C-alpha positions as CSV (number, residue, x, y, z in Angstrom):
1,X,29.3,-74.5,63.7
2,X,27.4,-72.9,60.9
3,X,30.5,-71.3,59.5
4,X,32.4,-74.4,59.6
5,X,29.7,-76.4,57.9
6,X,29.4,-73.9,55.1
7,X,33.1,-73.9,54.6
8,X,33.1,-77.7,54.5
9,X,30.3,-77.7,51.9
10,X,32.2,-75.3,49.7
11,X,35.3,-77.3,49.9
12,X,33.5,-80.5,48.9
13,X,31.7,-78.7,46.0
14,X,34.8,-77.1,44.5
15,X,35.8,-80.2,42.4
16,X,32.3,-80.3,40.8
17,X,32.4,-76.6,40.1
18,X,35.7,-76.9,38.2
19,X,34.3,-79.8,36.2
20,X,31.3,-77.8,35.1
21,X,33.2,-74.7,34.2
22,X,34.6,-76.0,30.9
23,X,31.1,-77.0,29.7
24,X,29.9,-73.4,30.2
25,X,33.0,-72.0,28.5
26,X,32.6,-74.3,25.5
27,X,29.3,-72.9,24.2
28,X,28.9,-73.5,20.5
29,X,29.4,-70.5,18.3
30,X,29.1,-69.9,14.6
31,X,32.0,-68.0,13.1
32,X,31.9,-66.2,9.8
33,X,34.3,-63.8,8.2
34,X,34.1,-60.2,9.4
35,X,35.4,-58.8,6.1
36,X,33.1,-59.0,3.0
37,X,33.6,-61.9,0.6
38,X,34.2,-60.6,-2.9
39,X,33.2,-62.3,-6.1
40,X,32.8,-61.4,-9.8
41,X,29.5,-61.9,-11.6
42,X,29.4,-65.3,-13.2
43,X,31.9,-66.9,-10.8
44,X,31.2,-69.4,-8.0
45,X,31.6,-68.3,-4.4
46,X,31.6,-69.9,-1.0
47,X,30.2,-68.1,2.1
48,X,32.3,-69.7,4.7
49,X,30.9,-70.3,8.2
50,X,32.3,-72.8,10.9
51,X,31.0,-74.1,14.2
52,X,33.3,-73.6,17.1
53,X,34.2,-75.9,18.8
54,X,33.9,-78.2,15.8
55,X,31.0,-80.6,15.8
56,X,28.8,-82.4,13.3
57,X,25.8,-80.4,11.9
58,X,24.6,-83.0,9.4
59,X,21.5,-83.7,11.5
60,X,20.8,-80.1,12.4
61,X,18.5,-77.7,10.6
62,X,20.7,-75.2,8.8
63,X,19.1,-72.1,7.4
64,X,20.6,-69.5,5.2
65,X,18.6,-66.3,4.7
66,X,19.0,-62.9,3.1
67,X,17.0,-59.9,4.4
68,X,14.5,-58.5,1.8
69,X,13.9,-61.8,0.1
70,X,10.4,-63.3,-0.3
71,X,10.5,-66.2,0.3
72,X,13.3,-65.4,2.6
73,X,15.2,-68.7,2.5
74,X,18.3,-68.9,0.4
75,X,18.9,-72.5,1.6
76,X,16.8,-74.6,4.0
77,X,18.6,-77.8,5.1
78,X,16.6,-80.2,7.2
79,X,16.8,-84.0,7.9
80,X,19.9,-84.2,5.8
81,X,18.5,-82.7,2.6
82,X,17.4,-79.4,1.0
83,X,13.8,-78.4,1.4
84,X,13.1,-76.9,-2.0
85,X,9.6,-75.8,-1.1
86,X,11.0,-73.2,1.2
87,X,13.7,-71.9,-1.1
88,X,13.6,-68.6,-2.9
89,X,13.3,-69.4,-6.7
90,X,16.2,-67.0,-7.6
91,X,18.6,-69.4,-5.8
92,X,17.1,-72.6,-7.1
93,X,19.8,-74.9,-8.6
94,X,22.6,-72.5,-7.7
95,X,23.2,-73.2,-4.0
96,X,24.7,-76.2,-2.2
97,X,25.8,-77.4,1.3
98,X,28.5,-80.0,1.4
99,X,27.4,-83.1,3.4
100,X,31.0,-83.9,4.1
101,X,31.7,-80.4,5.4
102,X,28.6,-80.6,7.6
103,X,30.1,-83.6,9.5
104,X,33.1,-81.4,10.2
105,X,31.0,-78.5,11.5
106,X,31.4,-76.5,8.3
107,X,28.0,-74.9,7.3
108,X,29.5,-72.9,4.3
109,X,27.1,-72.1,1.5
110,X,28.2,-72.3,-2.1
111,X,26.5,-70.0,-4.7
112,X,27.1,-70.8,-8.3
113,X,27.0,-68.4,-11.2
114,X,26.9,-65.3,-9.0
115,X,24.6,-62.5,-10.1
116,X,24.7,-58.8,-9.3
117,X,21.5,-59.2,-7.4
118,X,23.1,-61.7,-5.0
119,X,25.1,-58.9,-3.4
120,X,24.2,-58.2,0.2
121,X,24.1,-59.6,3.8
122,X,23.5,-63.3,4.4
123,X,22.6,-64.9,7.8
124,X,23.3,-68.5,8.8
125,X,21.1,-69.8,11.6
126,X,21.1,-73.0,13.6
127,X,18.1,-72.8,15.9
128,X,18.7,-76.0,17.8
129,X,22.1,-74.7,18.9
130,X,20.8,-71.2,19.4
131,X,23.5,-69.6,17.3
132,X,23.6,-67.5,14.2
133,X,26.1,-65.3,12.3
134,X,26.1,-63.1,9.2
135,X,28.5,-62.6,6.3
136,X,28.6,-59.9,3.6
137,X,28.9,-60.7,-0.1
138,X,30.2,-58.0,-2.5
139,X,29.7,-58.7,-6.2
140,X,31.5,-56.9,-9.0
141,X,31.6,-57.0,-12.8
142,X,34.4,-55.8,-15.0
143,X,35.3,-55.5,-18.7
144,X,38.3,-54.3,-20.8
145,X,38.3,-50.6,-21.9
146,X,38.3,-49.7,-25.6
147,X,40.1,-46.7,-27.1
148,X,39.0,-45.1,-30.4
149,X,40.4,-42.1,-32.3
150,X,38.8,-39.1,-33.8
151,X,39.3,-35.4,-34.5
152,X,37.6,-32.4,-32.9
153,X,36.4,-29.3,-34.7
154,X,39.9,-27.7,-34.4
155,X,41.5,-30.7,-36.1
156,X,43.2,-31.9,-32.9
157,X,43.6,-35.6,-32.2
158,X,41.0,-36.9,-29.7
159,X,41.0,-40.3,-28.0
160,X,37.8,-41.7,-26.8
161,X,37.8,-44.4,-24.1
162,X,34.7,-46.5,-23.2
163,X,34.0,-49.6,-21.2
164,X,30.7,-51.3,-20.4
165,X,29.4,-53.8,-17.9
166,X,31.0,-52.6,-14.7
167,X,29.6,-52.9,-11.2
168,X,29.8,-51.1,-8.9
169,X,30.3,-47.7,-10.7
170,X,34.0,-47.5,-11.6
171,X,36.4,-44.5,-12.0
172,X,38.0,-43.7,-15.4
173,X,41.3,-41.8,-15.7
174,X,43.9,-41.0,-18.4
175,X,47.6,-41.4,-18.0
176,X,50.6,-40.5,-20.1
177,X,53.6,-42.7,-20.9
178,X,55.2,-42.0,-17.5
179,X,52.0,-42.7,-15.5
180,X,51.1,-39.1,-14.9
181,X,47.3,-38.2,-14.9
182,X,46.0,-36.2,-17.8
183,X,43.0,-33.9,-17.9
184,X,39.9,-35.6,-19.4
185,X,36.8,-34.2,-21.1
186,X,33.2,-35.2,-21.4
187,X,33.1,-37.8,-18.6
188,X,29.9,-39.8,-19.0
189,X,28.3,-42.5,-16.8
190,X,25.2,-44.5,-17.6
191,X,23.5,-47.2,-15.6
192,X,21.7,-49.9,-17.5
193,X,18.4,-51.5,-16.4
194,X,20.3,-54.6,-15.2
195,X,22.3,-52.5,-12.8
196,X,25.6,-52.5,-14.7
197,X,27.5,-49.3,-15.5
198,X,29.0,-47.9,-18.7
199,X,31.6,-45.1,-18.5
200,X,33.3,-43.1,-21.2
201,X,35.8,-40.1,-21.4
202,X,37.6,-38.2,-24.1
203,X,41.2,-37.0,-24.1
204,X,42.4,-34.2,-26.5
205,X,46.1,-34.7,-27.5
206,X,47.4,-31.1,-27.7
207,X,51.0,-31.6,-26.6
208,X,53.1,-34.5,-27.9
209,X,55.4,-34.9,-24.8
210,X,54.2,-38.6,-24.8
211,X,53.4,-41.1,-27.5
212,X,51.5,-43.5,-25.4
213,X,48.2,-42.9,-23.6
214,X,46.6,-45.2,-21.1
215,X,42.9,-45.4,-20.2
216,X,42.6,-47.0,-16.7
217,X,39.3,-48.1,-15.2
218,X,39.3,-49.1,-11.5
219,X,36.9,-50.0,-8.7
220,X,38.3,-50.0,-5.2
221,X,35.4,-51.8,-3.5
222,X,36.1,-55.0,-5.5
223,X,39.8,-54.2,-5.9
224,X,39.7,-54.6,-9.7
225,X,41.6,-52.6,-12.4
226,X,41.6,-52.8,-16.2
227,X,43.6,-50.6,-18.6
228,X,44.3,-50.2,-22.3
229,X,47.2,-48.3,-23.8
230,X,47.1,-46.5,-27.2
231,X,50.3,-45.6,-29.1
232,X,50.6,-42.6,-31.5
233,X,53.4,-42.5,-34.0
234,X,56.0,-39.7,-33.3
235,X,55.4,-38.0,-36.7
236,X,51.6,-38.2,-36.4
237,X,49.9,-34.8,-36.7
238,X,46.3,-33.8,-36.7
239,X,46.3,-33.8,-40.5
240,X,47.8,-37.2,-41.1
241,X,47.0,-39.0,-37.9
242,X,44.5,-41.4,-39.4
243,X,47.0,-42.2,-42.2
244,X,49.8,-42.8,-39.7
245,X,47.7,-45.2,-37.6
246,X,45.9,-47.2,-40.3
247,X,48.8,-47.5,-42.8
248,X,50.7,-50.1,-40.8
249,X,47.5,-52.2,-40.3
250,X,46.6,-51.9,-44.0
251,X,50.2,-53.0,-45.0
252,X,50.0,-56.0,-42.6
253,X,46.7,-57.1,-44.1
254,X,48.1,-56.7,-47.7
255,X,51.1,-58.9,-46.7
256,X,48.8,-61.6,-45.3
257,X,46.6,-61.6,-48.4
258,X,49.6,-61.9,-50.6
259,X,50.9,-64.9,-48.6
260,X,47.5,-66.6,-48.9
261,X,47.2,-66.0,-52.6
262,X,50.7,-67.3,-53.2
263,X,50.0,-70.4,-51.2
264,X,46.8,-71.1,-53.2
265,X,48.5,-70.6,-56.6
266,X,51.4,-72.9,-55.6
267,X,49.0,-75.6,-54.4
268,X,47.0,-75.4,-57.6
269,X,50.1,-75.7,-59.8
270,X,51.2,-78.8,-57.9
271,X,47.8,-80.3,-58.1
272,X,47.7,-80.0,-61.9
273,X,51.1,-81.6,-62.7
274,X,51.3,-84.4,-65.3
275,X,50.5,-87.9,-63.9
276,X,51.1,-91.2,-65.7
277,X,48.6,-93.9,-65.1
278,X,50.2,-97.2,-64.0
279,X,48.1,-99.2,-66.5
280,X,49.8,-97.5,-69.4
281,X,53.0,-99.5,-68.5
282,X,51.1,-102.7,-69.2
283,X,50.1,-101.7,-72.7
284,X,53.1,-100.3,-74.6
285,X,51.0,-99.9,-77.7
286,X,49.1,-97.2,-76.1
287,X,52.2,-95.0,-76.5
288,X,52.7,-93.3,-79.9
289,X,54.6,-95.6,-82.3
290,X,57.4,-94.3,-84.5
291,X,57.0,-95.0,-88.3
292,X,59.0,-98.0,-89.6
293,X,62.0,-97.3,-91.7
294,X,62.0,-98.3,-95.4
295,X,64.6,-101.0,-94.9
296,X,62.5,-102.6,-92.2
297,X,59.3,-102.6,-94.5
298,X,61.1,-104.6,-97.4
299,X,62.8,-107.2,-95.2
300,X,62.5,-110.7,-96.7
301,X,60.0,-113.0,-95.1
302,X,57.9,-110.1,-93.8
303,X,54.4,-110.0,-95.2
């Protein structure tokens, strides 16, 4: 009897068990990207996070924090608005949660004018739903490399490449016209107080197998590359290299100056051309009169 009653109880309870199972399986989770979100300094970035299954979070307390901050709150959203008294001053006026996105269960944080100091791990917390998740922000800074020319003590041509304002620390390399790496000298790296890096390197041109030389600066963490190519004339030697390089530029400047001077002179000549005043046509006597002939001066009846 007891076994049969237990079996009957289980049979009658099975429908309710199956009805309750989906509610346990549908526990709300906060999903953020596993891979770091990358941004350049000065740009705007969105740290994406989404509730799953999707549900409105507009009435929830949404907190964004970053370990190591004091105050620790990057954004504190409560009762439908930002609580500025709890926000870290370094993020004041630069962060935003979209009210429209909150209705759709998106609790993504927008950070405007990203700084190098913004790099790090961020946590999104919804205490009422007992869920939280983290996302990593990687910040980078880049600039274009500049190549200058000089001569060493032996009279050989030397190219100096330099770039400033990089983050994280980049790698600098020299390449020939076919993309083959070239040995560099005097590699130097300097970190500024603001955390940005400056790098420089020199290349001595000893063999003229190539007439183009590329300085490439790259940073794999932020997947950024910048490069500048310098061209040396084929007949350029260590003695006349500066002449070969600067002569075309000087000639170009001379041509431009000549064009400007010619244009100015032409404009001045046109501006100083003879003009006849329209009022002169109303007063013919204002023109120079020719002397009367003698026959005209002794005409009868003329006083």
